[in-house]
Structures are given as structure tokens and as C-alpha cells.
N, C-alpha and C positions, 0 to 999 in steps of 0.2 A: 117796678123793677121788670125786667126782661126775663123771659124764661131761656134758660140755656141747657144744652143737652150735656151729658157726662163729659164727652171729649172737648168741648168748648171750656166747660167748668175748669178742668184739669190744665188746659193750655192757659186759661187766665191765671190760675194760681202759680203756674209755673212762670208766667211773664211778669207777675208782681214779685215772687221771689227773686227773679234775676234783676229786675230795677232795683229792689231794696238791697242785694249784696252789692250791686255796683255803686249805689249811693254810700253804702258803708265804706266800700272800699276807696272810694273818692274822698270821703270825709278824712279817712286816715291819710292819705297822700297830700291832700291840700291844707290840712289844719294840724299838722302835727306840733307846730309851735303853739298853737291856742289863741292866735291873733287874727283869725280871720273876721272879716266885717259882719255885721248882721246881715248884709244883702247877700254875701258870699255864703253864709251859713244857711240863708233861705234858699238860694239857689241849688246847693248841695243837698239838703236835707228835706226840704218842704215842697219845692216846685213840682215833683212827681204827682203829687196829689192835688195840691192847691194852685199849679201852675204858674208859670214864670210872671204872670201879671197878679197873682195872688187872688184871683177871683174863682178859685174853685174848680177850675176846668185843666187840671194836669193830666197827662196821659194815663194816669193809673186810677183816677177818679172814678171812670165808669165801672171798674171792677170792685168798688167798695159799696158794701150794702147799705150806705148811709150818705146822705148829702154832704158833700164836702163845702164847707163854709166859704164865702167871699169875704177874705181878711181885709180888704180894702173898705169895708163897711161895719167894721167893730164899733167904731165911735158913733156911726148912726144907729146902730141897734141899741147903743146904751146912752140915749138922749144926748148925743154930741160930745160925751166924754169918754176918754180912752182909759178903760179900767186896768192899769197898769200890773198892779199885784194879781188879778184874777187871770189876767192873760198869762203872767208868768208862771203862776200854778198850773195852768193847762197845759202849756208847753212842757214845763218840767215834769209834769205827771204826779205831781204831789197833792193836787187839789181833791177835794172831797167828792166831786161831782165830775163825770165825764163830759167833755165839750160834745163829743159826737153819739151820746148814749152808751152803746157798747163800746168801749174805746178800740178805735181802729189806729189812731194816730200813736206812734211810739211814745214811750216816756222819755223825752230827750235829756232830762237831768240824768238818767241811767246810762243812756246811750253815749252822752257827752262824757261821762265818767270814764268810760272804756275800760280798758284793762289795766289801768293805773292802780297801785295800792291805795287802799281806803285811809287816805290821809287828807289833812288840810288842804294842802295844795292842789290834789286833784279835785276835791269838793269846790274849792273857790275857782278854778278853771271852768269847771263844769257849769257853775252858777253864772260865770262872767258869759259864756256862751249863750246861756237862755237869756242874759240881760241885753245882748246885742241883738238877739234875734227880737225881743219885745221893742227895744228901739227902733228898730228897723220897721215894724209893723206899724208902730207910731207914726213913722213919717210917711206912709203910704196911704193913709186914710183919705178917702174921699172927702171933698170939701161940702158936697151937698147930700 
């Protein structure tokens, strides 16, 4: 990991905060109906860290104190199988273990729940968004 001086660290923190706030604002603008595709949800919420190609090379990745995984290699890292349930739990934030060690990734189940009341419809909508993200990730797995 690179050593940074205090001023650089604060700029990095502010940069990440601005990107995160922009992503949240865009998510609210682009997905108020709850019908965004998995690809759109990925672009809005995940590409900042994982990159538009999902290879862990997004513009925020260099500021995270952990490696950002290549999401196109999930199946390769799991013997050719895509672990749907485990990936759902990692994205949702409800898994017992953290994908990244100290959790740097938002708990998207809570984030997608948003400011809606705690009801079955809001929970269903959040779960469907995580499902769409999982299915998108399944479609982009490298073949080798």
C-alpha cells in the first residue's frame, strides 16, 4: 500500500465521499420505480469500485485499503460454479463473513431499502434489486 501524507489522505476521503454521494443520488433518480436492470444497478452502485468491466479497477479502488475483487472470475474461483446464494448474501450484507475482510462494500440490502417504511413491499423491492445484481454478475463470468 502506498504511503500518503495527511493532505492527500483527506483529499482521498473527500473524493470517495463525493463519489458515494453522487452514486446514492443517481440511484434515487434512476431507480425510483425499482425496475432497473442488474446491469444498470451495477453501473450505478458497483462500478465506482469494481469498474465498468467488473474487474476491480474502478476509480475508487485505489483508495480502498483492500483489494477489490475481479467479479468476472467468481465462477473460476469456485471451481466453475457460480455460488448464487453466497453472492446474494455478500451483496445484501447479511452474510456471516465479509467478502473484503473489513467490510468496505456497502450492505446493499439496507441501501436499497432506502427510506421506505419497514414493510414487506420495501423488503421485497430491495431483495429483487440484489437478485438482479446477482443474475447480472452470473452473466459476466469469464469462460476460462
